[in-house]
C-alpha positions in Angstrom: 57.3 87.9 24.1 58.8 90.9 25.8 61.8 90.8 28.1 59.5 92.0 31.0 57.1 89.1 30.3 60.0 86.6 30.4 61.2 88.1 33.7 57.8 88.2 35.4 57.5 84.5 36.3 61.1 84.4 37.6 60.5 87.5 39.7 57.3 85.9 41.2 59.3 82.9 42.3 61.9 85.1 43.9 59.3 87.1 45.8 57.6 83.9 47.0 60.9 82.5 48.3 61.7 85.8 50.0 58.3 85.7 51.6 58.8 82.2 52.9 62.2 83.1 54.2 60.7 86.1 56.0 58.0 83.8 57.6 60.6 81.2 58.6 63.0 83.7 60.2 62.8 83.5 63.9 63.7 86.8 65.6 66.0 89.5 64.4 68.8 88.9 61.9 71.8 87.2 63.6 74.9 85.6 62.1 76.7 83.0 64.2 80.4 83.4 63.3 81.6 80.5 65.5 80.2 78.0 63.0 83.2 77.0 60.8 80.7 76.3 57.9 79.0 79.6 58.0 77.8 80.9 54.7 78.6 84.6 54.0 75.6 86.8 54.7 74.6 88.8 51.6 74.3 92.6 52.3 73.7 95.7 50.3 75.2 99.1 50.9 74.2 101.7 48.4 76.6 104.6 48.2 75.8 107.0 51.0 73.9 110.1 50.2 76.0 113.4 50.0 73.8 115.8 52.0 76.1 118.8 51.3 77.7 120.0 48.1 81.2 118.6 47.6 80.6 115.6 49.9 80.1 113.1 47.1 83.6 111.7 47.0 83.9 111.4 50.7 80.5 109.6 50.9 81.6 107.2 48.2 84.9 106.5 50.0 83.3 105.9 53.3 80.8 103.5 51.7 83.7 101.5 50.2 85.6 101.2 53.4 82.5 100.0 55.3 81.9 97.4 52.5 85.6 96.3 52.5 85.6 95.9 56.3 82.6 93.6 56.3 83.6 91.6 53.2 87.1 91.2 54.6 85.8 89.1 57.5 84.7 86.3 55.2 81.3 86.1 56.9 79.7 88.8 54.8 79.1 89.0 51.0 78.5 92.3 49.3 75.8 92.4 46.6 77.1 94.5 43.7 75.2 97.7 42.8 74.5 96.3 39.3 72.2 93.8 40.9 70.0 96.4 42.7 66.4 96.8 41.5 65.9 99.7 43.8 67.9 102.8 44.7 68.3 104.9 47.9 68.0 108.5 46.8 67.6 110.0 50.3 68.5 108.9 53.8 64.9 109.7 54.9 63.1 107.7 52.2 61.2 104.5 53.3 62.9 101.2 52.4 61.3 99.2 49.7 61.9 95.8 51.4 60.4 93.8 48.5 63.0 95.2 46.1 65.9 94.2 48.4 64.4 90.7 49.1 64.3 90.2 45.3 68.1 90.2 45.2 68.3 88.2 48.4 69.9 91.0 50.5 69.5 89.9 54.1 71.0 93.2 55.5 70.8 96.7 54.1 73.0 99.6 55.2 72.0 103.1 54.3 73.7 106.4 55.2 74.4 110.0 54.5 77.5 112.3 54.8 77.6 116.0 55.3 80.7 118.2 55.3 81.1 121.6 56.9 84.7 122.9 56.5 86.9 120.3 58.0 84.1 118.7 59.9 82.2 115.6 58.7 79.0 114.0 59.9 78.1 110.4 59.0 74.6 109.0 59.6 73.7 105.3 59.0 70.9 102.8 59.5 70.9 99.0 59.4 67.9 97.0 58.2 66.9 93.3 58.5 65.5 93.0 55.0 63.5 89.7 55.5 61.8 90.8 58.7 61.3 94.3 57.4 62.7 96.0 60.5 65.5 98.3 61.4 68.1 96.7 63.6 68.6 99.1 66.5 68.3 102.8 65.9 70.2 104.9 63.5 73.4 106.6 64.6 75.3 109.7 63.8 79.1 110.2 64.1 81.0 113.4 63.8 84.7 114.1 63.3 87.2 115.8 61.1 87.7 115.1 57.4 91.1 113.7 58.2 89.5 111.0 60.3 86.9 109.8 57.8 88.4 106.3 57.7 87.9 105.9 61.4 84.3 106.9 61.1 83.8 104.3 58.4 85.4 101.7 60.6 83.2 102.7 63.5 80.1 102.2 61.3 81.3 98.8 60.2 82.0 97.9 63.8 78.4 98.7 64.7 77.0 96.7 61.8 79.2 93.8 62.6 78.2 93.8 66.3 74.5 94.2 65.7 74.4 91.2 63.3 76.9 88.9 65.0 76.5 89.8 68.6 80.3 90.0 68.8 82.5 93.1 69.5 84.0 94.8 66.5 87.6 95.2 65.6 87.8 97.5 62.6 88.6 100.7 64.4 91.9 99.5 65.7 95.6 99.8 65.0 98.5 97.4 64.6 102.1 98.2 65.5 104.7 96.2 63.6 108.3 96.0 62.4 108.7 97.5 58.9 111.5 95.8 57.0 113.4 97.0 53.9 116.6 95.9 52.2 118.1 92.5 51.3 117.7 89.5 53.6 121.3 89.7 54.7 121.1 93.4 55.6 117.5 94.2 56.7 116.7 97.6 57.9 114.0 97.6 60.6 111.9 100.3 62.2 108.7 100.5 64.2 105.6 101.4 62.4 101.9 101.7 63.1 98.9 101.2 60.8 95.2 100.8 60.7 94.1 97.2 61.0 93.6 97.0 57.2 97.1 98.4 56.4 96.1 102.0 55.7 97.6 105.1 57.3 101.1 103.7 58.0 103.1 106.0 60.3 106.8 105.3 61.2 107.7 105.6 64.9 111.5 105.1 64.7 114.2 105.3 62.1 116.2 102.3 60.9 119.5 103.2 62.6 119.2 100.4 65.1 117.6 97.0 65.4 114.1 96.9 66.9 112.2 93.8 68.0 108.9 92.7 69.5 106.7 95.8 69.7 103.7 95.4 71.9 100.8 97.7 72.6 99.8 98.9 76.1 96.3 97.8 77.2 94.8 101.2 76.2 96.9 101.6 73.0 98.7 104.8 74.1 102.2 103.3 74.3 104.3 100.7 72.6 106.9 98.6 74.5 109.8 97.1 72.5 113.4 96.0 72.5 116.1 98.2 70.8 119.8 97.9 70.2 120.0 101.7 70.1 122.5 101.9 73.0 124.7 99.1 71.6 123.0 96.3 73.6 119.4 95.3 73.9 117.3 97.4 76.2 113.5 97.8 76.7 111.9 101.0 75.8 108.3 102.4 76.0 107.3 104.8 73.3 104.3 107.2 73.5 102.4 106.8 70.3 100.9 110.3 70.3 104.1 112.3 70.9 106.5 109.6 69.5 108.8 110.1 72.5 110.3 107.2 74.3 111.9 106.3 77.6 114.1 103.4 78.8 112.3 101.3 81.3 114.0 100.4 84.7 114.3 96.6 84.1 116.8 94.2 85.6 120.4 94.5 84.2 121.5 91.6 82.1 123.1 90.6 78.8 119.8 90.8 77.0 116.4 92.1 77.9 113.6 91.1 75.5 110.0 89.8 74.9 108.4 92.7 77.0 104.7 93.1 77.6 102.7 95.5 79.7 100.5 94.2 82.5 96.8 94.7 82.2 96.8 97.9 84.2 99.9 99.3 82.3 101.8 99.8 85.5 104.2 96.9 85.3 106.1 95.1 82.6 106.8 91.3 82.3 109.9 90.4 80.2 112.9 88.0 79.9 116.5 88.6 81.0 119.3 86.5 79.7 122.5 86.1 81.8 125.2 83.5 81.3 123.2 81.3 79.0 120.2 81.2 81.4 117.0 83.1 80.6 114.3 83.9 83.1 111.0 85.9 83.4 110.8 89.0 85.5 108.2 91.6 86.4 109.1 95.3 87.1 106.8 97.9 88.6 107.5 100.9 86.3 106.7 103.8 88.8 108.7 102.3 91.7 111.3 100.3 89.8 110.7 97.3 92.1 111.6 93.9 90.5 110.3 90.4 91.0 111.9 87.3 89.5 109.2 84.9 88.4 111.2 81.9 87.2 114.5 80.4 88.3 114.9 77.1 86.4 118.2 76.3 84.7 116.5 76.6 81.3 115.2 79.2 78.9 111.9 80.9 79.9 110.6 83.6 77.6 107.7 85.1 75.6 105.4 85.7 78.6 101.8 86.7 78.1 99.3 87.6 80.8 95.7 86.2 81.0 93.0 88.9 80.6 92.3 88.9 84.3 96.0 89.3 85.1 96.1 86.2 87.3 98.2 83.8 85.1 101.1 84.0 82.7 101.6 81.7 79.7 105.2 81.4 78.4 107.5 79.1 76.5 110.3 77.0 78.1 112.7 74.2 77.2 112.8 72.9 80.7 111.4 69.6 79.5 114.1 69.2 76.8 112.2 70.8 74.0 110.4 74.1 73.4 107.0 73.8 75.0 104.2 76.0 76.5 103.7 76.4 80.3 101.2 78.4 82.5 102.0 79.7 86.0 100.5 82.1 88.5 101.3 85.8 87.7 103.2 86.0 90.9 105.4 83.1 90.0 105.3 79.6 91.3 105.3 76.1 89.9 104.4 76.1 86.2 102.3 73.4 84.5 103.0 72.3 80.9 100.0 72.5 78.6 101.5 71.5 75.1 102.0 67.8 74.4 101.6 67.4 70.6 104.3 66.6 68.2 106.9 69.3 67.5 108.0 72.5 69.3 105.7 75.2 70.6 106.5 78.9 71.1 105.3 82.6 71.2 102.1 81.9 73.2 99.5 84.7 73.5 96.4 84.7 75.6 93.2 85.6 73.9 91.4 88.8 75.1 88.4 86.5 75.8 90.5 84.4 78.1 89.3 81.1 76.4 92.2 80.3 74.1 95.9 80.6 73.7 97.5 81.1 70.3 100.9 79.8 69.5 103.5 79.0 66.9 104.3 75.4 66.3 107.2 73.8 64.3 106.8 70.2 63.2 108.1 68.1 60.3 109.8 71.1 58.7 106.7 73.3 58.7 105.6 76.2 60.9 102.0 76.7 62.0 99.8 79.2 63.8 97.5 77.4 66.1 95.1 77.8 69.1 94.4 75.6 72.1 92.3 75.8 75.3 94.0 77.2 78.3 94.5 73.7 79.7 96.1 72.6 76.4 93.1 70.7 75.1 91.4 71.1 71.6 94.6 72.1 69.8 93.8 73.3 66.3 96.3 74.4 63.6 95.1 77.3 61.5 98.0 77.8 59.1 100.9 76.0 57.6 103.9 77.4 55.6 107.7 77.6 55.4 107.7 80.1 58.3 104.6 81.3 60.3 105.2 83.0 63.7 104.3 85.8 66.1 100.5 85.5 66.4 98.5 88.4 67.9 94.8 88.7 68.7 92.2 91.1 67.4 90.4 93.1 70.1 87.4 90.8 70.0 89.4 87.5 70.0 88.0 86.3 66.7 91.0 87.0 64.3 94.7 86.4 64.5 97.5 88.3 62.7 100.9 86.8 62.3 104.2 87.0 60.3 104.7 84.8 57.3 108.1 84.7 55.6 108.8 83.2 52.2 111.7 80.9 51.4 115.0 81.5 49.8 117.5 84.3 49.4 114.8 86.7 48.2 112.4 85.6 50.9 110.6 88.5 52.7 108.2 88.8 55.7 104.6 89.8 55.4 101.7 90.1 57.8 98.7 87.8 57.3 95.4 87.3 59.1 93.2 84.3 59.7 90.1 83.8 61.7 90.0 81.6 64.7 88.3 78.8 62.8 91.1 78.7 60.2 89.1 80.3 57.4 89.7 83.5 55.5 93.5 83.6 55.3 94.6 86.8 53.7 97.6 89.1 53.4 97.6 92.6 55.0 98.9 95.1 52.5 101.9 97.0 53.7 104.3 99.3 51.8 107.2 96.8 52.2 108.3 93.9 54.3 106.5 93.6 57.7 106.8 91.4 60.7 106.0 90.9 64.4 102.6 92.6 64.5 100.8 93.5 67.8 97.1 94.3 67.5 96.0 97.1 69.7 92.6 97.7 71.4 89.6 99.5 69.8 90.3 103.2 69.7 88.3 105.4 71.9 
């Protein structure tokens, strides 16, 4: 019996199952990523067509970045090219849905790349294989060859959004503290990178200590604390021009934990004086100050709610480090953390539904999330030292710092999704800490 004859009955069964799946499918392809038990959705992305001579490598590179973005979420599974029984030779050719159903591809991404000088054009289409339909209409992106990775991220964002109904997060950047040298003599400087660790750019040198970089709401500036003047001051750095200015904050022994307000006009931060630490707000254009807390305790790490009406922060006013929420104009705070251990570094989700935090309990550190009233606490990670969570633009993924134990211990940046799945390390050139995830780029 020939190999084809042996394969024929198996192929018939596959085709029958695919047909049944197509009949059972109710509406367009949709993946619900809020389900913690979601099975990764199998997708196929043949190498994009090179529509102009010399575009072959760029087309291949763009295809790989798109595939890596989707696979890296943990909710998509790429079908290897070796499994394909059909090929895409032209962006215009009709899709042989039966061939893609045979390998159980639920989504198919096709595309083409054209290069003209330093200009590149990327076209793509997304298909629901089982229903035999295109999801949305095809799109075309144009840019420079230097920005090809951004175009790949934008394609992946569109695919992710069409299938999940969620906003994307791939075309975004992260500012962080790059660390080199031994643990007892770390050199620290600000750096910025793509969300996946590519395109690292250093914003400062390592001549002074830098701490707690945070993006402005539109991603054009970074606010941080620096010891450049000999004592800690808060600076704002323009990401495009890499120029900085000292902000007109309240004088004190130490100014730290700064964050921009949602409109970028004001800054909330902590000032330490005589062993007491309080939270302040300063209007940057006018230099007007407002003291928001006045308890004889440590209040720090403020983070604004998405609508700007409330501030979450950490305080030891109850005798241990806990999380509190108060109106953005100040006022009586209410405690929202009541579990075992100490809580700190709270950060409000961009969706407004959750607060991420660091928790220390029984000698372990955790990254966790809770509702804004403190209910439904969930711990997502556990290690020797996990801290400094930051949210993705769509509120579905957290990045944080993880440091290993011992004299040779070093910090790295990790990510985990809000369900606690898909823990993975973000690749950086050296040690990295204190990430701040910026918005989607325009």
